[in-house]
ChimeraX commands (.cxc) that place a marker at each C-alpha (Angstrom):
marker #1 position -13.79,-0.22,23.73 radius 0.5
marker #1 position -16.82,-1.11,22.14 radius 0.5
marker #1 position -15.79,-0.36,18.60 radius 0.5
marker #1 position -12.53,-1.91,18.63 radius 0.5
marker #1 position -14.89,-5.64,19.94 radius 0.5
marker #1 position -16.67,-5.26,16.86 radius 0.5
marker #1 position -13.78,-4.98,14.71 radius 0.5
marker #1 position -12.06,-7.86,16.03 radius 0.5
marker #1 position -15.41,-9.62,15.21 radius 0.5
marker #1 position -15.90,-8.75,12.04 radius 0.5
marker #1 position -12.04,-9.46,11.20 radius 0.5
marker #1 position -13.27,-12.88,12.95 radius 0.5
marker #1 position -15.83,-14.24,10.84 radius 0.5
marker #1 position -13.40,-12.76,7.43 radius 0.5
marker #1 position -10.91,-13.78,8.25 radius 0.5
marker #1 position -8.79,-11.93,6.17 radius 0.5
marker #1 position -8.08,-7.76,5.71 radius 0.5
marker #1 position -7.36,-5.75,2.96 radius 0.5
marker #1 position -4.96,-2.30,2.65 radius 0.5
marker #1 position -6.62,-0.82,-0.07 radius 0.5
marker #1 position -4.37,2.65,-0.97 radius 0.5
marker #1 position -4.76,4.96,-3.59 radius 0.5
marker #1 position -1.47,5.46,-3.79 radius 0.5
marker #1 position 1.63,3.76,-1.57 radius 0.5
marker #1 position 3.71,6.83,-1.46 radius 0.5
marker #1 position 2.32,9.86,0.88 radius 0.5
marker #1 position -0.80,7.46,1.61 radius 0.5
marker #1 position -2.79,8.84,4.87 radius 0.5
marker #1 position -2.99,5.60,5.22 radius 0.5
marker #1 position 0.12,5.49,7.62 radius 0.5
marker #1 position -1.51,8.87,9.32 radius 0.5
marker #1 position -4.70,7.69,10.79 radius 0.5
marker #1 position -4.80,6.14,13.75 radius 0.5
marker #1 position -7.84,4.05,12.51 radius 0.5
marker #1 position -6.05,2.23,9.77 radius 0.5
marker #1 position -2.40,1.39,12.59 radius 0.5
marker #1 position -5.10,0.24,14.85 radius 0.5
marker #1 position -6.54,-1.99,12.45 radius 0.5
marker #1 position -3.85,-3.62,11.53 radius 0.5
marker #1 position -2.49,-4.22,15.44 radius 0.5
marker #1 position -5.68,-5.64,16.01 radius 0.5
marker #1 position -5.47,-7.79,12.90 radius 0.5
marker #1 position -1.82,-8.71,13.79 radius 0.5
marker #1 position -2.59,-9.70,17.10 radius 0.5
marker #1 position -4.96,-12.43,15.89 radius 0.5
marker #1 position -2.70,-13.80,13.09 radius 0.5
marker #1 position -4.03,-12.03,9.60 radius 0.5
marker #1 position -1.64,-10.95,7.47 radius 0.5
marker #1 position -3.39,-8.55,5.40 radius 0.5
marker #1 position -2.89,-7.88,1.53 radius 0.5
marker #1 position -2.00,-4.71,-0.16 radius 0.5
marker #1 position -4.67,-3.41,-2.91 radius 0.5
marker #1 position -3.14,-0.77,-4.79 radius 0.5
marker #1 position -4.53,1.39,-8.61 radius 0.5
marker #1 position -2.71,-0.35,-11.64 radius 0.5
marker #1 position -0.05,2.10,-11.87 radius 0.5
marker #1 position 0.26,2.70,-8.45 radius 0.5
marker #1 position 0.84,-1.21,-7.80 radius 0.5
marker #1 position 3.18,-0.84,-11.16 radius 0.5
marker #1 position 5.11,1.90,-9.13 radius 0.5
marker #1 position 5.47,0.73,-6.82 radius 0.5
marker #1 position 7.26,-2.77,-8.20 radius 0.5
marker #1 position 9.21,-0.27,-10.36 radius 0.5
marker #1 position 10.49,1.49,-7.38 radius 0.5
marker #1 position 11.45,-1.90,-5.51 radius 0.5
marker #1 position 13.28,-2.99,-8.28 radius 0.5
marker #1 position 15.28,0.16,-9.05 radius 0.5
marker #1 position 15.58,1.95,-5.14 radius 0.5
marker #1 position 14.48,0.33,-2.84 radius 0.5
marker #1 position 14.99,2.51,-0.40 radius 0.5
marker #1 position 12.67,4.79,-1.45 radius 0.5
marker #1 position 10.06,2.17,-0.14 radius 0.5
marker #1 position 11.96,1.78,2.77 radius 0.5
marker #1 position 12.04,5.12,3.95 radius 0.5
marker #1 position 8.31,5.46,3.16 radius 0.5
marker #1 position 6.82,2.60,5.06 radius 0.5
marker #1 position 9.36,3.41,7.64 radius 0.5
marker #1 position 8.25,6.43,8.56 radius 0.5
marker #1 position 5.41,5.78,10.93 radius 0.5
marker #1 position 4.45,7.78,13.99 radius 0.5
marker #1 position 1.51,6.21,16.27 radius 0.5
marker #1 position 2.06,8.85,18.50 radius 0.5
marker #1 position 0.97,11.44,15.99 radius 0.5
marker #1 position -1.43,9.80,13.93 radius 0.5
marker #1 position -4.75,11.20,14.18 radius 0.5
marker #1 position -8.65,10.80,13.82 radius 0.5
marker #1 position -11.22,12.47,12.27 radius 0.5
marker #1 position -13.02,12.50,16.00 radius 0.5
marker #1 position -10.37,13.40,18.88 radius 0.5
marker #1 position -12.47,11.43,21.22 radius 0.5
marker #1 position -11.62,8.64,18.92 radius 0.5
marker #1 position -7.77,9.61,18.63 radius 0.5
marker #1 position -7.80,9.46,22.31 radius 0.5
marker #1 position -9.69,6.34,22.95 radius 0.5
marker #1 position -7.68,3.80,20.60 radius 0.5
marker #1 position -4.23,5.93,21.45 radius 0.5
marker #1 position -5.42,4.95,25.04 radius 0.5
marker #1 position -5.84,1.32,23.92 radius 0.5
marker #1 position -2.84,0.51,22.85 radius 0.5
marker #1 position -1.15,1.70,25.83 radius 0.5
marker #1 position -2.99,-0.63,27.68 radius 0.5
marker #1 position -2.17,-3.49,25.45 radius 0.5
marker #1 position 0.93,-2.66,26.74 radius 0.5
marker #1 position 2.68,-2.60,23.06 radius 0.5
marker #1 position 4.03,1.06,23.46 radius 0.5
marker #1 position 4.41,3.60,20.70 radius 0.5
marker #1 position 7.27,2.48,19.73 radius 0.5
marker #1 position 6.92,-0.87,18.92 radius 0.5
marker #1 position 3.77,-0.24,17.66 radius 0.5
marker #1 position 5.06,1.85,15.12 radius 0.5
marker #1 position 7.62,-1.16,13.77 radius 0.5
marker #1 position 4.72,-3.79,13.73 radius 0.5
marker #1 position 2.67,-1.29,11.14 radius 0.5
marker #1 position 5.82,-0.73,8.70 radius 0.5
marker #1 position 6.87,-4.35,8.82 radius 0.5
marker #1 position 2.88,-5.02,8.10 radius 0.5
marker #1 position 3.56,-2.56,4.80 radius 0.5
marker #1 position 6.13,-4.03,4.18 radius 0.5
marker #1 position 5.67,-7.47,3.96 radius 0.5
marker #1 position 2.47,-6.45,1.95 radius 0.5
marker #1 position 4.57,-4.51,-0.64 radius 0.5
marker #1 position 6.70,-7.89,-0.76 radius 0.5
marker #1 position 3.94,-9.73,-1.51 radius 0.5
marker #1 position 3.10,-7.55,-4.18 radius 0.5
marker #1 position 6.58,-8.04,-5.95 radius 0.5
marker #1 position 6.28,-11.92,-4.86 radius 0.5
marker #1 position 2.97,-11.97,-7.42 radius 0.5
marker #1 position 4.81,-10.04,-9.96 radius 0.5
marker #1 position 7.97,-12.14,-10.20 radius 0.5
marker #1 position 5.87,-15.66,-10.17 radius 0.5
marker #1 position 3.45,-14.62,-12.78 radius 0.5
marker #1 position 6.07,-13.05,-15.01 radius 0.5
marker #1 position 8.06,-16.25,-14.68 radius 0.5
marker #1 position 5.62,-18.54,-15.11 radius 0.5
marker #1 position 3.04,-16.73,-17.61 radius 0.5
marker #1 position 5.44,-13.88,-19.05 radius 0.5
marker #1 position 2.90,-11.40,-18.40 radius 0.5
marker #1 position 4.34,-7.79,-19.33 radius 0.5
marker #1 position 7.16,-6.80,-17.40 radius 0.5
marker #1 position 6.00,-3.80,-14.60 radius 0.5
marker #1 position 7.63,-1.10,-16.80 radius 0.5
marker #1 position 5.06,-2.37,-18.75 radius 0.5
marker #1 position 2.19,-2.32,-17.21 radius 0.5
marker #1 position 2.73,1.38,-16.02 radius 0.5
marker #1 position 3.38,2.36,-19.65 radius 0.5
marker #1 position -0.23,0.54,-20.17 radius 0.5
marker #1 position -1.70,2.38,-17.33 radius 0.5
marker #1 position -0.31,6.19,-18.78 radius 0.5
marker #1 position -1.66,5.06,-21.51 radius 0.5
marker #1 position -4.91,4.50,-20.56 radius 0.5
marker #1 position -4.91,7.87,-18.38 radius 0.5
marker #1 position -3.79,10.24,-20.35 radius 0.5
marker #1 position -6.29,8.61,-23.16 radius 0.5
marker #1 position -9.51,8.96,-20.37 radius 0.5
marker #1 position -7.63,12.70,-19.68 radius 0.5
marker #1 position -7.99,13.55,-23.73 radius 0.5
marker #1 position -4.30,13.49,-24.16 radius 0.5
marker #1 position -4.55,10.48,-26.58 radius 0.5
marker #1 position -2.97,12.53,-29.71 radius 0.5
marker #1 position 0.16,13.36,-27.26 radius 0.5
marker #1 position 0.46,9.66,-26.42 radius 0.5
marker #1 position 0.60,8.46,-29.99 radius 0.5
marker #1 position 3.09,10.42,-31.12 radius 0.5
marker #1 position 5.03,9.42,-28.48 radius 0.5
marker #1 position 4.77,6.01,-29.14 radius 0.5
marker #1 position 6.01,6.75,-33.19 radius 0.5
marker #1 position 8.28,8.65,-31.72 radius 0.5
marker #1 position 9.51,5.47,-29.86 radius 0.5
marker #1 position 9.38,3.34,-33.12 radius 0.5
marker #1 position 11.02,5.72,-34.96 radius 0.5
marker #1 position 14.31,5.19,-32.59 radius 0.5
marker #1 position 13.74,1.32,-32.55 radius 0.5
marker #1 position 13.91,0.68,-36.11 radius 0.5
marker #1 position 17.39,2.68,-36.79 radius 0.5
marker link #1:1,2 radius 0.2
marker link #1:2,3 radius 0.2
marker link #1:3,4 radius 0.2
marker link #1:4,5 radius 0.2
marker link #1:5,6 radius 0.2
marker link #1:6,7 radius 0.2
marker link #1:7,8 radius 0.2
marker link #1:8,9 radius 0.2
marker link #1:9,10 radius 0.2
marker link #1:10,11 radius 0.2
marker link #1:11,12 radius 0.2
marker link #1:12,13 radius 0.2
marker link #1:13,14 radius 0.2
marker link #1:14,15 radius 0.2
marker link #1:15,16 radius 0.2
marker link #1:16,17 radius 0.2
marker link #1:17,18 radius 0.2
marker link #1:18,19 radius 0.2
marker link #1:19,20 radius 0.2
marker link #1:20,21 radius 0.2
marker link #1:21,22 radius 0.2
marker link #1:22,23 radius 0.2
marker link #1:23,24 radius 0.2
marker link #1:24,25 radius 0.2
marker link #1:25,26 radius 0.2
marker link #1:26,27 radius 0.2
marker link #1:27,28 radius 0.2
marker link #1:28,29 radius 0.2
marker link #1:29,30 radius 0.2
marker link #1:30,31 radius 0.2
marker link #1:31,32 radius 0.2
marker link #1:32,33 radius 0.2
marker link #1:33,34 radius 0.2
marker link #1:34,35 radius 0.2
marker link #1:35,36 radius 0.2
marker link #1:36,37 radius 0.2
marker link #1:37,38 radius 0.2
marker link #1:38,39 radius 0.2
marker link #1:39,40 radius 0.2
marker link #1:40,41 radius 0.2
marker link #1:41,42 radius 0.2
marker link #1:42,43 radius 0.2
marker link #1:43,44 radius 0.2
marker link #1:44,45 radius 0.2
marker link #1:45,46 radius 0.2
marker link #1:46,47 radius 0.2
marker link #1:47,48 radius 0.2
marker link #1:48,49 radius 0.2
marker link #1:49,50 radius 0.2
marker link #1:50,51 radius 0.2
marker link #1:51,52 radius 0.2
marker link #1:52,53 radius 0.2
marker link #1:53,54 radius 0.2
marker link #1:54,55 radius 0.2
marker link #1:55,56 radius 0.2
marker link #1:56,57 radius 0.2
marker link #1:57,58 radius 0.2
marker link #1:58,59 radius 0.2
marker link #1:59,60 radius 0.2
marker link #1:60,61 radius 0.2
marker link #1:61,62 radius 0.2
marker link #1:62,63 radius 0.2
marker link #1:63,64 radius 0.2
marker link #1:64,65 radius 0.2
marker link #1:65,66 radius 0.2
marker link #1:66,67 radius 0.2
marker link #1:67,68 radius 0.2
marker link #1:68,69 radius 0.2
marker link #1:69,70 radius 0.2
marker link #1:70,71 radius 0.2
marker link #1:71,72 radius 0.2
marker link #1:72,73 radius 0.2
marker link #1:73,74 radius 0.2
marker link #1:74,75 radius 0.2
marker link #1:75,76 radius 0.2
marker link #1:76,77 radius 0.2
marker link #1:77,78 radius 0.2
marker link #1:78,79 radius 0.2
marker link #1:79,80 radius 0.2
marker link #1:80,81 radius 0.2
marker link #1:81,82 radius 0.2
marker link #1:82,83 radius 0.2
marker link #1:83,84 radius 0.2
marker link #1:84,85 radius 0.2
marker link #1:85,86 radius 0.2
marker link #1:86,87 radius 0.2
marker link #1:87,88 radius 0.2
marker link #1:88,89 radius 0.2
marker link #1:89,90 radius 0.2
marker link #1:90,91 radius 0.2
marker link #1:91,92 radius 0.2
marker link #1:92,93 radius 0.2
marker link #1:93,94 radius 0.2
marker link #1:94,95 radius 0.2
marker link #1:95,96 radius 0.2
marker link #1:96,97 radius 0.2
marker link #1:97,98 radius 0.2
marker link #1:98,99 radius 0.2
marker link #1:99,100 radius 0.2
marker link #1:100,101 radius 0.2
marker link #1:101,102 radius 0.2
marker link #1:102,103 radius 0.2
marker link #1:103,104 radius 0.2
marker link #1:104,105 radius 0.2
marker link #1:105,106 radius 0.2
marker link #1:106,107 radius 0.2
marker link #1:107,108 radius 0.2
marker link #1:108,109 radius 0.2
marker link #1:109,110 radius 0.2
marker link #1:110,111 radius 0.2
marker link #1:111,112 radius 0.2
marker link #1:112,113 radius 0.2
marker link #1:113,114 radius 0.2
marker link #1:114,115 radius 0.2
marker link #1:115,116 radius 0.2
marker link #1:116,117 radius 0.2
marker link #1:117,118 radius 0.2
marker link #1:118,119 radius 0.2
marker link #1:119,120 radius 0.2
marker link #1:120,121 radius 0.2
marker link #1:121,122 radius 0.2
marker link #1:122,123 radius 0.2
marker link #1:123,124 radius 0.2
marker link #1:124,125 radius 0.2
marker link #1:125,126 radius 0.2
marker link #1:126,127 radius 0.2
marker link #1:127,128 radius 0.2
marker link #1:128,129 radius 0.2
marker link #1:129,130 radius 0.2
marker link #1:130,131 radius 0.2
marker link #1:131,132 radius 0.2
marker link #1:132,133 radius 0.2
marker link #1:133,134 radius 0.2
marker link #1:134,135 radius 0.2
marker link #1:135,136 radius 0.2
marker link #1:136,137 radius 0.2
marker link #1:137,138 radius 0.2
marker link #1:138,139 radius 0.2
marker link #1:139,140 radius 0.2
marker link #1:140,141 radius 0.2
marker link #1:141,142 radius 0.2
marker link #1:142,143 radius 0.2
marker link #1:143,144 radius 0.2
marker link #1:144,145 radius 0.2
marker link #1:145,146 radius 0.2
marker link #1:146,147 radius 0.2
marker link #1:147,148 radius 0.2
marker link #1:148,149 radius 0.2
marker link #1:149,150 radius 0.2
marker link #1:150,151 radius 0.2
marker link #1:151,152 radius 0.2
marker link #1:152,153 radius 0.2
marker link #1:153,154 radius 0.2
marker link #1:154,155 radius 0.2
marker link #1:155,156 radius 0.2
marker link #1:156,157 radius 0.2
marker link #1:157,158 radius 0.2
marker link #1:158,159 radius 0.2
marker link #1:159,160 radius 0.2
marker link #1:160,161 radius 0.2
marker link #1:161,162 radius 0.2
marker link #1:162,163 radius 0.2
marker link #1:163,164 radius 0.2
marker link #1:164,165 radius 0.2
marker link #1:165,166 radius 0.2
marker link #1:166,167 radius 0.2
marker link #1:167,168 radius 0.2
marker link #1:168,169 radius 0.2
marker link #1:169,170 radius 0.2
marker link #1:170,171 radius 0.2
marker link #1:171,172 radius 0.2
marker link #1:172,173 radius 0.2
marker link #1:173,174 radius 0.2
view
């Protein structure tokens, strides 16, 4: 498969791989055969991808890991390579055939892909914990609040956020 070889060569030159998600929960990343295959190739090459999320999503993932990690387990454990799709049907069939030829099988690839996602989330959590320990960086809850304020301000809702801030200040004084 020519595309797979091109990807392998590019990955070898880069020596690393980023998983760029728009959101951690319900991401299309888990349903696309190309992204699953790319992770498979990276694993075969011994390359551990790193996950990148928007600040609010990263904070949401960290908070969920702290408060209800079962949600993360359910989200990242719910992978089904056999149902993964591609924009081009020919790509989907050729990639699935490549997976079958590699003797890995769909069940094993599901486990490997879930493991990759969990490892990425674990690294994010560890980096946050380390930053808080060493640098006193804000907690993920504060990061999420900051991101929510930035989003609200960008959407012209700064008045509502300021009113909530005043309300919270009043509660903490009394």
